[in-house]
PyMOL commands that place a pseudoatom at each C-alpha (Angstrom):
pseudoatom trace, name=CA, resn=MET, resi=1, chain=A, elem=C, hetatm=0, pos=[-61.660, -32.328, 22.736]
pseudoatom trace, name=CA, resn=SER, resi=2, chain=A, elem=C, hetatm=0, pos=[-62.861, -28.996, 20.165]
pseudoatom trace, name=CA, resn=ASN, resi=3, chain=A, elem=C, hetatm=0, pos=[-65.609, -26.527, 22.023]
pseudoatom trace, name=CA, resn=LEU, resi=4, chain=A, elem=C, hetatm=0, pos=[-67.766, -28.281, 19.401]
pseudoatom trace, name=CA, resn=ASP, resi=5, chain=A, elem=C, hetatm=0, pos=[-67.258, -30.920, 20.577]
pseudoatom trace, name=CA, resn=GLU, resi=6, chain=A, elem=C, hetatm=0, pos=[-67.077, -29.425, 23.919]
pseudoatom trace, name=CA, resn=SER, resi=7, chain=A, elem=C, hetatm=0, pos=[-70.642, -26.985, 22.718]
pseudoatom trace, name=CA, resn=ILE, resi=8, chain=A, elem=C, hetatm=0, pos=[-72.042, -30.067, 21.916]
pseudoatom trace, name=CA, resn=GLY, resi=9, chain=A, elem=C, hetatm=0, pos=[-71.222, -32.625, 24.815]
pseudoatom trace, name=CA, resn=LYS, resi=10, chain=A, elem=C, hetatm=0, pos=[-73.180, -29.354, 27.035]
pseudoatom trace, name=CA, resn=VAL, resi=11, chain=A, elem=C, hetatm=0, pos=[-76.618, -29.507, 24.931]
pseudoatom trace, name=CA, resn=LEU, resi=12, chain=A, elem=C, hetatm=0, pos=[-76.917, -32.527, 24.581]
pseudoatom trace, name=CA, resn=LEU, resi=13, chain=A, elem=C, hetatm=0, pos=[-76.695, -32.587, 28.918]
pseudoatom trace, name=CA, resn=GLU, resi=14, chain=A, elem=C, hetatm=0, pos=[-79.222, -29.824, 29.096]
pseudoatom trace, name=CA, resn=LEU, resi=15, chain=A, elem=C, hetatm=0, pos=[-81.335, -32.114, 26.094]
pseudoatom trace, name=CA, resn=GLN, resi=16, chain=A, elem=C, hetatm=0, pos=[-80.814, -35.169, 29.067]
pseudoatom trace, name=CA, resn=LYS, resi=17, chain=A, elem=C, hetatm=0, pos=[-81.202, -32.645, 31.593]
pseudoatom trace, name=CA, resn=ASP, resi=18, chain=A, elem=C, hetatm=0, pos=[-85.001, -30.898, 29.693]
pseudoatom trace, name=CA, resn=ASP, resi=19, chain=A, elem=C, hetatm=0, pos=[-86.150, -33.166, 27.752]
pseudoatom trace, name=CA, resn=PRO, resi=20, chain=A, elem=C, hetatm=0, pos=[-84.547, -37.017, 28.109]
pseudoatom trace, name=CA, resn=ASP, resi=21, chain=A, elem=C, hetatm=0, pos=[-87.784, -38.370, 25.713]
pseudoatom trace, name=CA, resn=THR, resi=22, chain=A, elem=C, hetatm=0, pos=[-85.879, -36.367, 23.318]
pseudoatom trace, name=CA, resn=PHE, resi=23, chain=A, elem=C, hetatm=0, pos=[-82.728, -37.132, 24.490]
pseudoatom trace, name=CA, resn=LYS, resi=24, chain=A, elem=C, hetatm=0, pos=[-83.009, -41.059, 24.476]
pseudoatom trace, name=CA, resn=LYS, resi=25, chain=A, elem=C, hetatm=0, pos=[-84.763, -40.865, 20.836]
pseudoatom trace, name=CA, resn=LEU, resi=26, chain=A, elem=C, hetatm=0, pos=[-81.825, -38.501, 19.338]
pseudoatom trace, name=CA, resn=MET, resi=27, chain=A, elem=C, hetatm=0, pos=[-79.252, -41.123, 20.899]
pseudoatom trace, name=CA, resn=LYS, resi=28, chain=A, elem=C, hetatm=0, pos=[-81.091, -44.172, 19.754]
pseudoatom trace, name=CA, resn=LYS, resi=29, chain=A, elem=C, hetatm=0, pos=[-81.006, -42.647, 15.775]
pseudoatom trace, name=CA, resn=ALA, resi=30, chain=A, elem=C, hetatm=0, pos=[-76.905, -41.250, 16.335]
pseudoatom trace, name=CA, resn=GLN, resi=31, chain=A, elem=C, hetatm=0, pos=[-76.564, -45.294, 18.095]
pseudoatom trace, name=CA, resn=GLU, resi=32, chain=A, elem=C, hetatm=0, pos=[-78.455, -46.740, 15.020]
pseudoatom trace, name=CA, resn=GLU, resi=33, chain=A, elem=C, hetatm=0, pos=[-76.435, -44.581, 12.563]
pseudoatom trace, name=CA, resn=ASN, resi=34, chain=A, elem=C, hetatm=0, pos=[-73.363, -45.141, 13.940]
pseudoatom trace, name=CA, resn=PRO, resi=35, chain=A, elem=C, hetatm=0, pos=[-72.677, -48.178, 15.962]
pseudoatom trace, name=CA, resn=GLU, resi=36, chain=A, elem=C, hetatm=0, pos=[-69.172, -47.615, 16.353]
pseudoatom trace, name=CA, resn=LEU, resi=37, chain=A, elem=C, hetatm=0, pos=[-69.496, -45.144, 18.212]
pseudoatom trace, name=CA, resn=PHE, resi=38, chain=A, elem=C, hetatm=0, pos=[-71.147, -46.857, 20.953]
pseudoatom trace, name=CA, resn=GLU, resi=39, chain=A, elem=C, hetatm=0, pos=[-69.059, -49.880, 21.351]
pseudoatom trace, name=CA, resn=ASP, resi=40, chain=A, elem=C, hetatm=0, pos=[-66.807, -50.058, 23.834]
pseudoatom trace, name=CA, resn=GLU, resi=41, chain=A, elem=C, hetatm=0, pos=[-66.671, -49.953, 27.669]
pseudoatom trace, name=CA, resn=GLU, resi=42, chain=A, elem=C, hetatm=0, pos=[-66.826, -46.103, 28.449]
pseudoatom trace, name=CA, resn=ASN, resi=43, chain=A, elem=C, hetatm=0, pos=[-69.992, -46.270, 26.812]
pseudoatom trace, name=CA, resn=ARG, resi=44, chain=A, elem=C, hetatm=0, pos=[-71.395, -49.048, 27.901]
pseudoatom trace, name=CA, resn=LYS, resi=45, chain=A, elem=C, hetatm=0, pos=[-70.514, -47.395, 31.768]
pseudoatom trace, name=CA, resn=ILE, resi=46, chain=A, elem=C, hetatm=0, pos=[-72.375, -43.985, 30.556]
pseudoatom trace, name=CA, resn=ASP, resi=47, chain=A, elem=C, hetatm=0, pos=[-75.841, -46.209, 29.037]
pseudoatom trace, name=CA, resn=GLU, resi=48, chain=A, elem=C, hetatm=0, pos=[-75.786, -47.635, 32.185]
pseudoatom trace, name=CA, resn=TYR, resi=49, chain=A, elem=C, hetatm=0, pos=[-75.153, -44.285, 34.189]
pseudoatom trace, name=CA, resn=ASP, resi=50, chain=A, elem=C, hetatm=0, pos=[-77.815, -42.996, 32.502]
pseudoatom trace, name=CA, resn=LEU, resi=51, chain=A, elem=C, hetatm=0, pos=[-80.208, -46.105, 33.468]
pseudoatom trace, name=CA, resn=GLU, resi=52, chain=A, elem=C, hetatm=0, pos=[-79.904, -44.957, 37.032]
pseudoatom trace, name=CA, resn=VAL, resi=53, chain=A, elem=C, hetatm=0, pos=[-80.022, -41.022, 36.518]
pseudoatom trace, name=CA, resn=ASP, resi=54, chain=A, elem=C, hetatm=0, pos=[-83.210, -41.986, 34.764]
pseudoatom trace, name=CA, resn=GLU, resi=55, chain=A, elem=C, hetatm=0, pos=[-83.716, -43.719, 37.636]
pseudoatom trace, name=CA, resn=HIS, resi=56, chain=A, elem=C, hetatm=0, pos=[-83.214, -41.691, 40.242]
pseudoatom trace, name=CA, resn=ASN, resi=57, chain=A, elem=C, hetatm=0, pos=[-85.290, -38.899, 38.183]
pseudoatom trace, name=CA, resn=LYS, resi=58, chain=A, elem=C, hetatm=0, pos=[-89.351, -41.378, 38.482]
pseudoatom trace, name=CA, resn=LYS, resi=59, chain=A, elem=C, hetatm=0, pos=[-88.643, -41.641, 42.463]
pseudoatom trace, name=CA, resn=ILE, resi=60, chain=A, elem=C, hetatm=0, pos=[-88.076, -37.311, 42.209]
pseudoatom trace, name=CA, resn=ASP, resi=61, chain=A, elem=C, hetatm=0, pos=[-91.110, -37.071, 40.502]
pseudoatom trace, name=CA, resn=GLU, resi=62, chain=A, elem=C, hetatm=0, pos=[-93.039, -39.643, 41.898]
pseudoatom trace, name=CA, resn=ASN, resi=63, chain=A, elem=C, hetatm=0, pos=[-93.065, -37.622, 45.492]
for i in range(1, 63): cmd.bond("trace and resi %d" % i, "trace and resi %d" % (i + 1))
show_as sticks, trace
zoom trace
């Protein structure tokens, strides 16, 4: 992975943590524009994990 890829990854992780709504919008737009990037098993697992994180974050916010 290049330094640029790593930097973009870090920015996306921070955005996901700090502003999950914007992150979701950004990822949805990326998926619409480049669906081939999101069509493998690893990405499916990442999507499932993201849903679990969202559910966990909601539980924390409720407490």
